[in-house]
C-alpha positions as CSV (number, residue, x, y, z in Angstrom):
1,M,-33.2,-12.2,-11.9
2,A,-31.9,-13.7,-8.7
3,T,-28.9,-15.2,-10.5
4,K,-28.0,-11.9,-12.0
5,K,-28.2,-10.2,-8.5
6,T,-26.1,-13.0,-7.0
7,A,-23.5,-12.7,-9.7
8,Y,-23.4,-8.9,-9.2
9,I,-23.0,-9.3,-5.4
10,T,-20.3,-12.0,-5.8
11,L,-18.4,-9.9,-8.3
12,S,-18.6,-6.9,-6.0
13,A,-17.4,-9.0,-3.0
14,V,-14.5,-10.4,-5.1
15,L,-13.6,-6.9,-6.3
16,V,-13.7,-5.4,-2.8
17,F,-11.7,-8.3,-1.4
18,G,-9.1,-8.1,-4.2
19,L,-8.8,-4.3,-3.7
20,A,-8.5,-4.7,0.1
21,A,-5.9,-7.5,-0.3
22,G,-4.0,-5.4,-2.8
23,M,-4.0,-2.5,-0.5
24,V,-2.8,-4.6,2.4
25,V,0.0,-6.2,0.4
26,G,0.9,-2.8,-1.0
27,H,1.1,-1.3,2.4
28,F,3.4,-4.0,3.7
29,I,5.6,-3.8,0.6
30,T,5.9,0.0,0.7
31,S,5.4,0.8,4.4
32,E,8.2,2.9,5.9
33,Q,7.1,1.4,9.2
34,N,7.6,-2.2,8.2
35,Q,10.6,-3.4,10.2
36,G,11.1,-6.5,8.0
37,D,11.3,-4.4,4.9
38,W,15.0,-4.0,4.4
39,H,14.6,-2.6,0.9
40,G,11.9,-0.1,1.6
41,R,12.0,3.6,0.8
42,R,14.1,4.5,3.9
43,G,15.5,0.9,4.2
44,G,18.8,1.2,2.5
45,D,20.9,3.1,5.1
46,R,18.9,1.7,8.0
47,A,19.1,-1.8,6.7
48,V,22.9,-1.6,6.3
49,T,23.3,-0.2,9.8
50,E,21.0,-2.6,11.5
51,L,22.2,-5.7,9.7
52,T,25.8,-4.6,10.2
53,Q,25.3,-4.4,13.9
54,E,23.2,-7.6,14.2
55,L,25.4,-9.8,11.9
56,Q,28.7,-8.0,12.5
57,L,29.2,-7.5,8.7
58,N,32.6,-6.5,7.5
59,E,33.1,-3.5,5.1
60,Q,33.0,-5.7,2.0
61,Q,29.8,-7.3,3.1
62,Q,28.3,-3.9,3.9
63,Q,29.2,-2.6,0.4
64,K,27.7,-5.7,-1.3
65,L,24.5,-5.4,0.9
66,G,24.2,-1.7,-0.1
67,E,24.5,-2.7,-3.8
68,L,22.0,-5.5,-3.4
69,L,19.5,-3.3,-1.7
70,E,19.8,-0.7,-4.5
71,Q,19.1,-3.5,-7.1
72,V,16.1,-4.8,-5.2
73,K,14.7,-1.3,-4.6
74,A,15.0,-0.5,-8.3
75,K,13.1,-3.7,-9.2
76,H,10.5,-3.0,-6.5
77,D,10.0,0.6,-7.8
78,S,9.7,-0.6,-11.4
79,I,7.0,-3.1,-10.5
80,Q,5.1,-0.6,-8.4
81,K,5.3,2.1,-11.1
82,E,4.1,-0.4,-13.7
83,N,1.2,-1.8,-11.7
84,W,-0.1,1.3,-9.9
85,P,-2.3,2.5,-12.8
86,K,-4.0,-0.9,-12.8
87,F,-4.8,-0.7,-9.1
88,R,-6.0,2.8,-9.6
89,N,-8.3,1.7,-12.4
90,I,-9.8,-1.0,-10.2
91,K,-10.3,1.5,-7.4
92,E,-12.1,3.9,-9.7
93,Y,-14.3,1.2,-11.1
94,F,-15.2,0.1,-7.6
95,D,-16.0,3.6,-6.5
96,S,-18.2,4.2,-9.5
97,E,-20.1,0.9,-9.2
98,F,-20.4,1.2,-5.4
99,C,-21.9,4.7,-5.7
100,K,-24.6,3.4,-8.0
101,I,-26.0,1.4,-5.0
102,L,-25.8,4.2,-2.5
103,N,-28.3,7.0,-2.0
104,E,-27.1,10.7,-2.4
105,E,-26.4,11.1,1.3
106,Q,-24.4,7.8,1.4
107,Q,-22.5,8.9,-1.7
108,A,-21.5,12.2,-0.1
109,R,-20.4,10.4,3.1
110,F,-18.5,7.8,1.1
111,R,-16.6,10.6,-0.8
112,E,-15.8,12.2,2.6
113,I,-14.5,8.9,3.9
114,E,-12.3,8.4,0.8
115,K,-11.0,12.0,1.1
116,E,-10.0,11.4,4.8
117,R,-8.4,8.0,3.9
118,R,-6.3,9.7,1.1
119,A,-5.2,12.5,3.4
120,K,-4.2,10.0,6.2
121,K,-2.4,7.8,3.6
122,H,-0.2,10.7,2.5
123,Q,0.7,11.9,6.0
124,R,4.4,11.5,7.0
125,P,5.0,8.8,9.6
126,E,5.6,11.3,12.4
127,E,2.2,12.9,11.7
128,K,0.5,9.5,11.8
129,K,2.1,8.8,15.2
130,S,0.9,12.2,16.6
131,N,-2.6,11.6,15.4
132,I,-2.7,8.2,17.2
133,N,-2.0,10.0,20.5
134,K,-4.9,12.4,20.1
């Protein structure tokens, strides 16, 4: 019985760690705030402008950089689109299993926390900044 419980706790911990690590990596890959992310959602024009200034790129280099960023963004978007359902399934599995170990009050609070987290995640960057100052 103790071995089964230990296995369940270990599996849960690994699942939570994996989910958290995936979310952190996903955040850094897709974050509009990530300054090192030249190929991010807003990165194309910003990247060309910043790298042109910092590296004094000529027009031909700027054009090739723009093309490269478009290629990288397309690959990034493809991978994200392909893998997102897998991450969502893991999250749904975790939520379901985690709720089994919570009492009704904890389950309700957990759902509230998740709802708040989702709302915050979908805020525009300027809204996030204004919420930090509150």
